[in-house]
C-alpha positions in Angstrom: -45.2 8.0 136.3 -48.3 9.2 134.5 -50.5 11.6 136.4 -53.5 10.1 138.1 -56.9 11.4 137.2 -57.0 13.0 140.6 -53.7 14.8 140.2 -54.7 16.0 136.7 -57.9 17.3 138.1 -56.0 19.1 140.9 -53.8 20.7 138.3 -56.7 21.8 136.2 -58.4 23.3 139.2 -55.2 25.3 139.9 -55.3 26.5 136.3 -58.9 27.6 136.6 -58.0 29.4 139.8 -55.6 31.6 137.8 -52.3 30.1 139.0 -51.4 28.8 135.5 -52.2 31.3 132.7 -50.8 29.6 129.7 -52.4 26.3 128.5 -49.6 25.7 126.0 -47.0 26.1 128.8 -49.0 23.7 130.9 -49.1 21.1 128.2 -45.3 21.3 127.9 -44.8 21.0 131.6 -47.1 18.0 131.7 -45.2 16.4 128.8 -48.3 16.5 126.6 -46.7 18.8 123.9 -43.3 19.5 122.5 -41.7 22.8 123.5 -41.9 25.5 120.8 -38.8 25.8 118.6 -36.2 28.3 119.6 -35.1 30.4 116.6 -31.7 32.1 116.5 -31.2 35.4 114.6 -29.6 35.4 111.2 -26.0 36.4 110.7 -25.4 39.5 108.4 -22.2 39.9 106.4 -21.7 42.8 104.0 -19.0 43.2 101.4 -18.1 45.5 98.5 -15.9 45.3 95.5 -14.2 48.5 96.8 -14.6 50.7 99.8 -12.9 53.7 98.2 -13.9 55.2 94.8 -14.6 58.4 92.9 -18.0 60.0 92.7 -20.4 58.5 90.2 -18.4 55.2 90.0 -20.7 52.3 90.5 -19.8 50.0 93.4 -21.1 46.5 93.9 -22.4 45.5 97.3 -23.1 41.9 98.3 -24.6 40.0 101.3 -22.5 36.9 100.4 -21.7 35.1 103.7 -24.9 36.1 105.4 -26.8 33.0 106.6 -29.6 31.8 108.8 -28.9 29.1 111.5 -32.2 27.4 110.7 -31.7 27.8 106.9 -34.7 30.0 106.8 -35.1 32.3 103.7 -33.6 35.7 104.1 -34.5 39.2 103.0 -31.8 41.8 102.4 -32.3 45.6 102.8 -29.5 48.2 102.2 -29.2 51.7 103.4 -26.3 53.6 101.6 -26.0 56.5 103.9 -27.0 59.1 101.3 -30.8 58.8 101.7 -31.1 56.0 99.2 -31.9 52.3 99.8 -31.7 49.0 97.9 -33.1 45.5 98.1 -31.5 42.1 97.3 -28.4 40.1 98.1 -26.4 41.9 95.4 -26.9 45.6 94.6 -25.0 48.3 92.6 -24.9 51.9 93.8 -22.9 55.0 92.9 -22.5 58.1 95.1 -23.0 61.6 93.7 -21.0 63.5 96.3 -17.6 63.1 97.9 -17.6 62.0 101.6 -17.7 59.1 104.0 -20.8 56.9 103.9 -21.8 54.2 106.4 -23.5 51.5 104.3 -25.8 49.3 106.4 -27.1 45.8 105.5 -30.1 44.5 107.4 -30.8 40.8 107.1 -34.2 39.4 108.3 -35.7 35.9 108.4 -39.3 34.9 108.1 -39.9 34.8 111.8 -38.9 38.5 112.2 -35.4 38.1 113.6 -32.8 40.5 112.2 -29.1 41.3 112.1 -27.1 44.2 110.8 -23.7 44.7 109.2 -22.0 47.9 108.1 -19.3 49.1 105.8 -17.5 52.4 105.7 -17.1 53.7 102.1 -15.0 56.7 101.3 -15.9 58.6 98.1 -13.3 61.0 96.6 -14.0 63.9 94.3 -13.7 63.0 90.6 -14.9 63.6 87.2 -18.7 64.1 87.0 -20.5 63.0 83.9 -22.0 65.9 81.9 -25.7 66.2 81.4 -26.9 66.6 77.8 -30.0 68.6 77.2 -31.3 68.9 73.6 -33.7 71.6 72.5 -35.2 71.7 69.0 -37.6 74.0 67.2 -39.9 73.1 65.6 -40.5 69.5 66.6 -43.0 69.1 63.7 -41.6 70.5 60.5 -42.0 70.3 56.7 -39.6 68.9 54.2 -37.0 71.6 53.5 -37.8 73.6 56.6 -34.9 74.3 58.9 -35.0 72.9 62.4 -32.9 74.7 65.0 -31.0 72.5 67.4 -29.4 73.9 70.6 -27.3 72.4 73.4 -27.2 75.5 75.6 -28.9 73.9 78.6 -26.4 71.1 78.8 -24.2 71.3 81.9 -21.2 69.9 83.6 -20.8 69.8 87.4 -17.0 70.3 87.1 -17.5 73.3 84.8 -15.5 71.5 82.1 -15.7 72.8 78.5 -18.0 70.3 76.6 -17.8 69.2 73.0 -21.0 68.3 71.1 -21.9 65.8 68.4 -25.3 65.8 66.7 -26.9 63.0 64.8 -30.1 64.1 63.1 -31.4 60.6 62.4 -31.2 60.8 58.7 -27.5 60.2 58.3 -26.5 63.9 58.8 -24.3 65.0 61.6 -22.8 68.2 63.1 -20.1 69.0 65.7 -21.1 72.5 66.9 -23.0 73.6 70.1 -25.9 74.9 67.9 -26.9 73.5 64.5 -29.8 73.8 62.0 -30.9 71.0 59.7 -33.5 70.6 57.0 -34.9 67.1 56.3 -35.2 66.1 52.7 -37.8 63.4 53.2 -40.9 62.9 55.4 -40.8 60.7 58.4 -40.3 60.4 62.1 -36.7 61.0 63.0 -34.8 60.6 66.3 -32.3 63.4 66.7 -29.5 62.7 69.2 -27.0 64.9 71.0 -23.9 63.6 72.7 -22.1 65.9 75.2 -18.6 65.0 76.2 -16.1 66.4 78.7 -12.3 66.5 78.2 -11.8 63.2 80.1 -14.2 61.4 77.8 -17.2 61.2 80.1 -20.4 61.7 78.1 -24.1 61.8 78.1 -26.8 61.6 75.4 -30.2 63.2 74.9 -32.7 62.5 72.2 -35.9 63.9 70.8 -38.4 62.9 68.1 -38.8 65.1 65.0 -41.8 64.7 62.7 -41.4 65.8 59.2 -44.3 66.3 56.8 -43.9 65.8 53.1 -44.5 68.6 50.6 -43.8 68.4 46.8 -44.7 70.6 43.9 -44.4 69.3 40.3 -45.1 70.9 37.0 -45.7 69.5 33.5 -47.6 69.9 30.3 -49.3 68.0 27.5 -48.6 69.0 23.9 -51.1 68.9 21.1 -52.0 65.3 20.5 -50.0 64.1 23.5 -52.1 62.0 25.8 -49.4 59.9 27.5 -50.0 59.9 31.2 -47.4 61.6 33.4 -46.5 60.6 36.9 -44.6 61.5 40.1 -43.4 59.2 42.9 -43.8 60.2 46.5 -42.7 58.2 49.6 -45.5 57.3 52.0 -44.1 56.5 55.4 -45.4 54.5 58.4 -47.5 56.7 60.6 -48.7 59.0 57.8 -52.1 60.5 58.7 -53.0 62.2 55.4 -51.9 62.2 51.8 -53.4 65.0 49.8 -52.9 66.2 46.2 -54.2 69.1 44.2 -53.9 69.3 40.4 -54.4 72.7 38.8 -54.6 73.6 35.1 -56.3 76.4 33.0 -59.7 75.7 31.6 -58.6 76.8 28.1 -60.9 75.4 25.4 -62.4 72.3 26.9 -59.3 71.2 28.8 -59.7 68.3 31.2 -57.1 66.3 33.2 -57.6 63.5 35.6 -55.7 62.9 38.9 -55.0 59.3 40.0 -53.1 57.9 43.0 -51.6 54.4 43.1 -50.3 52.7 46.3 -46.9 51.0 46.7 -48.2 47.8 45.0 -49.5 49.7 41.9 -53.2 49.4 43.0 -55.3 52.4 42.1 -56.5 54.0 45.4 -58.3 57.2 44.2 -59.3 59.0 41.1 -60.4 62.6 40.7 -61.9 63.6 37.3 -64.5 66.0 35.9 -68.1 65.6 37.2 -69.4 66.9 33.9 -68.3 68.7 30.8 -65.0 70.4 31.4 -65.7 73.1 28.8 -68.5 74.4 31.1 -65.7 76.4 32.7 -64.7 79.8 31.3 -61.5 79.8 29.3 -59.6 81.9 31.8 -60.8 79.8 34.8 -58.5 77.5 36.7 -59.7 73.9 37.1 -58.6 71.7 40.1 -58.7 68.0 40.7 -58.0 66.9 44.3 -58.1 64.0 46.8 -57.3 63.7 50.5 -56.6 60.2 51.9 -56.8 59.4 55.6 -54.5 57.1 57.6 -56.9 54.1 57.1 -56.1 54.2 53.3 -52.3 54.8 53.5 -51.1 51.2 53.6 -48.7 49.8 52.6 -45.9 52.3 53.2 -43.5 52.8 50.3 -43.2 54.6 47.0 -46.7 55.7 45.9 -47.4 57.2 42.4 -49.4 60.2 41.5 -50.6 60.1 37.9 -51.9 62.9 35.7 -54.0 61.7 32.8 -54.9 63.9 29.8 -58.6 63.4 29.3 -58.9 66.3 26.9 -56.6 69.2 25.8 -57.2 70.1 22.2 -54.5 72.8 22.2 -52.3 71.3 24.8 -52.2 72.3 28.5 -49.7 73.0 31.4 -50.4 71.7 34.9 -49.2 72.1 38.5 -49.4 69.3 41.1 -49.1 70.0 44.8 -48.8 67.0 47.1 -48.6 67.0 50.9 -48.1 64.2 53.4 -49.0 64.8 57.1 -47.6 62.8 60.0 
């Protein structure tokens, strides 16, 4: 029967007197509220694709079979017994040292209830992968300058004798512990070292080598020969400067002009005489030069340096030095 007002008042007075301390509990007892849900903890199940393996062999661990009685979402935390942890229902882990490891899976639901499951994993001694260490000097070189490559700091935990293979990034290779290589073109190259042990386990290391361009050309104009002469230079992505200096003897009124054209054939710069060339003394050396910054070095490709004969009554020889800086 429903409580009378008098009975309800009596109950409330008891509550106020401190005999009942939980209003929600009272409501449940009086039938005015449903009891709170009772949650059960999740069930943890851990498995692995193998429980015995060699060092450094990856093992796959899974929480497949774990479940929550209420179908609540679950979180998965792994402790591998070697001071490392993992997260997720499926994880991969390799052990660096031989021994026995107790792998623990902790499963928790959104109301904070947890369960654990463990696996015992036995790791046997085996073949460690070598560690490749690549040293190169200098890392910023010029065309034709030899770069020294060294693998001496590479190591192998099993003290196996290692073999080495170098790829210098320009199509050239070497198979020695130390090597030297000169790059024939400017650019940014990725040099790669592969260190391998007798069982075939290997490791790679890489480093970036920047190579500046440097070219010297010579030529001459004969008497009455005014046909322009040119040299092609590769301008690479990332170039910061392209500079050229043309040198020639003053002679009797000699004057040459230096012109640069980009990969599309468009004229980018021109360096000529500001006044009468014959103002120089006959035994002086005249120079024409330009220096283009990165903002003017697009597009990359084959650029052309042109030497034009503005005046050379008796003919003239010239020297052209071009540098490209990355």
